C-alpha positions in Angstrom: 173.2 23.3 30.9 171.7 23.7 27.0 171.5 26.9 25.5 168.0 28.6 25.2 167.5 31.0 22.0 164.4 33.1 23.4 162.7 31.9 19.5 162.1 28.7 21.4 160.1 29.6 24.0 156.9 31.9 22.1 154.6 29.6 19.7 155.6 29.9 16.1 154.0 32.8 14.1 155.4 34.8 10.9 155.8 38.3 11.2 156.6 39.7 8.3 157.3 43.6 8.1 157.7 45.2 5.2 161.3 46.1 5.0 161.6 48.3 1.7 159.1 50.7 3.2 161.0 51.2 5.9 164.2 51.7 4.2 163.0 53.9 2.1 161.7 56.0 5.1 165.2 55.7 7.0 167.6 55.5 3.7 169.6 58.6 3.9 167.9 60.4 7.3 169.7 61.3 10.1 168.1 59.7 13.4 168.3 60.1 16.6 167.9 57.6 19.5 167.6 57.9 23.1 168.7 54.9 25.2 170.4 53.4 22.9 172.2 51.9 25.2 168.9 49.9 26.4 167.6 46.4 25.1 164.8 48.4 22.7 167.2 51.4 22.1 170.4 48.9 21.2 168.0 47.0 18.1 166.9 50.1 17.2 170.4 51.4 16.4 171.5 48.0 14.9 168.2 48.0 12.4 168.9 51.8 11.4 172.4 51.1 10.6 171.3 48.2 7.8 168.3 50.0 6.6 170.8 52.9 5.7 170.2 55.7 7.9 172.4 58.7 7.1 173.3 59.5 10.1 172.8 57.6 13.8 172.7 59.3 16.9 172.9 57.5 19.8 171.9 59.3 23.1 172.7 57.5 26.3 173.5 58.6 30.0 175.5 55.3 31.0 178.7 55.4 29.8 179.3 51.1 29.3 175.9 51.0 27.6 177.0 52.9 25.2 180.2 52.0 24.4 178.8 48.6 24.0 176.4 49.1 20.9 179.2 51.9 19.2 181.6 48.6 19.0 178.3 47.2 17.1 177.5 49.7 14.6 179.8 51.1 11.5 181.5 54.3 13.3 181.2 56.1 9.5 177.5 56.4 10.8 177.9 56.4 14.2 177.7 59.3 16.3 177.5 58.9 20.6 176.1 61.4 23.1 176.5 60.9 26.3 174.3 62.8 27.9 170.9 62.9 29.9 167.2 63.0 29.1 167.1 66.1 31.4 169.3 68.1 30.7 167.3 70.4 28.4 170.9 72.4 27.3 172.4 68.6 26.0 169.8 68.1 24.2 169.1 71.7 22.4 173.2 71.1 21.5 172.4 67.7 20.3 170.1 68.5 18.0 171.1 71.9 17.1 174.6 69.9 16.1 173.2 66.9 14.8 169.6 68.0 13.1 167.7 64.3 12.9 165.0 64.0 11.0 163.4 61.4 13.3 163.3 61.0 17.2 162.7 57.3 18.7 162.3 58.1 22.2 163.6 54.6 24.1 164.9 55.6 27.5 162.6 55.0 30.3 162.9 54.0 33.8 160.6 50.6 33.1 160.7 48.1 36.3 157.6 48.1 37.7 158.7 47.0 41.7 161.7 49.2 41.9 159.3 52.7 40.2 157.2 51.7 42.9 159.3 53.3 45.8 160.7 55.4 42.8 157.7 57.7 42.0 159.4 60.9 41.8 162.5 59.5 39.9 159.9 57.5 37.4 158.0 60.6 36.8 161.6 62.5 36.4 162.5 60.0 33.4 159.8 59.2 31.7 157.3 62.2 32.0 159.9 65.5 32.2 162.6 63.3 30.0 160.0 62.5 27.5 159.0 66.1 27.9 162.1 67.3 27.0 162.9 65.2 24.4 159.9 66.3 22.7 160.2 69.5 22.9 164.0 69.6 21.5 162.6 67.9 18.3 159.7 70.6 18.1 162.3 73.6 18.5 164.7 72.1 16.0 161.9 70.9 13.2 162.9 66.7 13.5 160.0 65.5 11.3 158.9 62.8 14.0 159.2 61.5 16.9 158.1 57.9 17.8 157.5 57.1 21.2 158.0 53.6 22.4 155.4 53.1 25.5 154.4 49.9 26.9 150.9 47.8 28.0 151.6 49.3 31.5 149.8 52.2 30.6 146.7 50.5 30.1 144.6 51.0 33.2 147.7 51.2 35.4 148.1 49.5 38.7 151.9 50.3 39.0 153.9 53.7 39.2 155.9 53.4 36.2 152.6 52.1 34.2 150.8 55.2 35.2 154.4 57.7 33.9 154.6 56.2 30.8 150.4 56.8 30.2 151.5 60.6 31.1 153.8 60.5 28.3 151.3 58.5 26.0 149.5 62.0 26.5 152.2 64.4 26.7 152.4 62.8 22.8 149.1 63.7 22.0 148.9 66.4 23.2 152.3 67.8 21.5 150.8 66.2 18.4 147.7 68.7 18.5 149.9 71.8 18.4 153.3 70.9 16.7 154.6 70.7 13.0 156.5 67.2 14.3 154.4 64.4 13.8 154.7 62.6 17.2 153.6 58.9 17.2 153.5 56.7 20.2 154.1 52.9 19.8 152.6 50.5 22.6 154.4 47.4 23.4 153.9 44.3 25.6 156.5 42.4 27.5 159.9 41.8 25.3 161.5 38.7 25.6 164.6 38.9 26.4 165.5 42.7 27.2 167.6 43.3 29.9 166.2 42.8 34.0 163.3 41.0 31.9 161.7 37.3 33.2 163.6 35.2 30.4 167.0 36.9 31.5 166.0 36.1 35.1 165.1 32.8 34.7 168.6 31.6 32.8 170.1 33.1 35.5 168.3 31.0 38.0 168.6 27.9 36.3 172.7 28.8 35.7 172.9 29.4 39.4 170.7 25.8 40.1 168.3 27.9 41.6 164.1 27.6 41.9 162.3 29.5 39.0 160.5 32.0 40.8 157.1 32.9 39.5 154.7 35.6 41.1 151.8 33.5 40.5 150.3 30.3 38.8 147.8 32.4 36.9 149.9 35.5 35.6 149.9 35.7 32.0 152.0 38.5 29.7 152.1 39.4 26.3 155.1 38.6 24.8 156.9 39.4 21.4 161.1 39.1 20.6 163.8 42.0 20.5 164.0 42.2 17.0 160.3 41.3 16.0 159.0 44.4 18.3 161.7 46.8 17.0 160.7 46.3 13.3 157.3 47.0 14.3 158.6 50.1 15.4 160.1 51.3 12.8 157.0 50.3 10.7 154.9 51.8 12.6 157.1 55.3 12.5 157.4 54.9 8.9 153.6 54.8 8.2 151.9 56.0 11.7 149.7 59.7 11.6 150.8 62.1 14.3 148.7 61.6 17.5 148.3 58.4 16.5 149.1 55.5 19.4 150.0 51.7 17.7 149.4 48.2 19.3 151.4 45.4 18.2 149.6 42.4 17.5 151.3 40.2 20.4 149.4 37.0 20.3 148.0 35.0 22.8 149.2 35.8 26.9 151.8 33.2 27.6 151.4 32.0 31.6 154.8 32.7 33.4 154.9 29.6 34.9 154.7 27.6 31.3 157.6 29.7 30.4 159.5 28.8 33.2 158.6 25.0 32.5 159.7 25.2 29.0 163.7 26.6 29.8 163.6 24.3 32.4 162.5 21.8 29.7 164.9 23.3 27.3 168.0 23.5 29.8 168.1 19.9 30.6 168.2 20.6 34.3 165.8 19.9 37.3 164.9 22.9 38.3 161.9 24.0 40.2 158.9 26.3 39.9 158.7 28.8 43.0 155.7 30.8 44.3 156.5 33.3 45.9 153.5 36.2 45.4 152.5 38.9 43.6 154.8 42.2 44.1 153.4 45.7 44.2 152.3 46.9 41.1 151.8 43.7 39.3 148.8 42.5 37.8 147.7 38.5 36.8 147.1 40.0 33.3 147.9 42.5 31.5 146.1 44.5 28.8 146.9 46.1 25.0 143.8 48.4 24.9 141.9 50.2 27.3 137.9 50.4 28.1 137.5 54.3 26.9 139.8 52.8 23.6 139.1 50.9 20.3 141.4 48.7 17.9 140.4 49.3 14.9 142.5 47.5 11.5 145.6 49.8 10.0 147.8 48.8 6.2 149.2 45.5 8.2 147.4 42.9 10.4 150.3 43.1 12.9 150.1 46.8 14.1 146.5 48.4 15.3 145.9 51.9 16.0 144.1 52.9 19.2 141.4 55.0 18.9 140.5 57.0 22.5 136.9 57.9 23.4 138.6 60.4 25.8 140.1 64.1 25.1 143.4 64.8 26.1 141.8 67.5 28.9 142.1 71.2 29.0 143.5 71.4 32.8 146.3 68.6 30.8 149.2 71.5 30.9 148.7 72.6 33.9 148.0 69.1 35.6 151.7 68.3 34.3 153.5 71.2 36.1 152.4 70.3 38.9 153.4 66.6 38.8 156.9 67.8 37.7 156.7 70.4 40.5 156.2 67.8 43.0 158.6 65.1 41.5 161.6 67.4 41.8 160.9 68.6 45.0 160.8 65.2 46.6 157.2 64.5 47.6 156.4 60.7 46.7 153.1 60.9 48.4 151.9 64.2 46.7 153.4 62.9 43.8 151.3 59.6 43.5 148.2 61.4 43.9 148.8 63.9 41.0 149.8 60.7 38.9 146.0 59.5 39.7 144.7 63.3 39.0 145.8 63.1 35.3 144.9 58.8 35.4 142.1 58.8 36.8 142.4 54.8 36.1 145.5 54.4 38.2 145.0 52.6 40.8 148.2 52.0 43.0 149.2 49.0 44.9 151.4 51.1 47.6 149.2 54.1 49.7 149.9 57.2 48.6 150.9 58.0 52.3 153.4 55.5 52.3 155.6 56.4 49.6 158.9 57.9 50.9 161.0 58.7 48.4 
């Protein structure tokens, strides 16, 4: 089978981030990346090292993933930390010893269909974990905190998207009371990230199986991993506290067209099989919600999102209840509380049917 480069799958376009501005922002700074072994986290580590950061603290709970990225980073820069974002003591020890200036929070549960059946775990990792890292950054005087979010947080139809929307609200609430600058960057689908559609299609091509597509009209916004990370770093460098930034993602791509393109490039005779939308999935994703407005920034590749809806005054109490419900194993009540915090969330699975 012919080797396929992910860059071949998207229409050609030019994204020219301000590399020098990024280097001025990063050079000599102590930077911590959570989820450092993941697709976005590991690329963040590689690019931050090339931008001459003073120290790179790689926080990751999966030993093998941490070991893999450690092999690719100059050992003089790298400080690997094996730890969970839900472990506040571990976070405090890490922040106390390493004293990061900038935090990129990329750790998250991200798989839509899997999280539909694990609402409590999605809340623990994506909400409680984000809060724990954000509070550690605030306590230890980090200058900036950058949350990597997703377009699935806009009008969420899935548990994962709803939890990421809560995390976005958490950033806005934290920015209002902290000297740390809290910034959110909202990505579309990152082509080639672990568990995403293109690697799944590649595996199916190699095995000689049909490429499975949920629906003929399903569309997604796509960006390559290196480009996404470049724009995340640029947003971090120039973004304002409390700001939510969205990347210019081009036109959405039909997944069936992506499948046929990969079949043609591979030189195989594989077919496409439609399997139906799965719980939590939409035909099309959105980058900007109905109560939001996208405004131009310093670059045509990044927009700032202005929300017409303030963070509710009850948010802290609502958040505390959500976390208690998730922690005590009450999935139906957890989904109901997600709906209370994110009214636009329309769950695909009835809360009464939630089991774990």
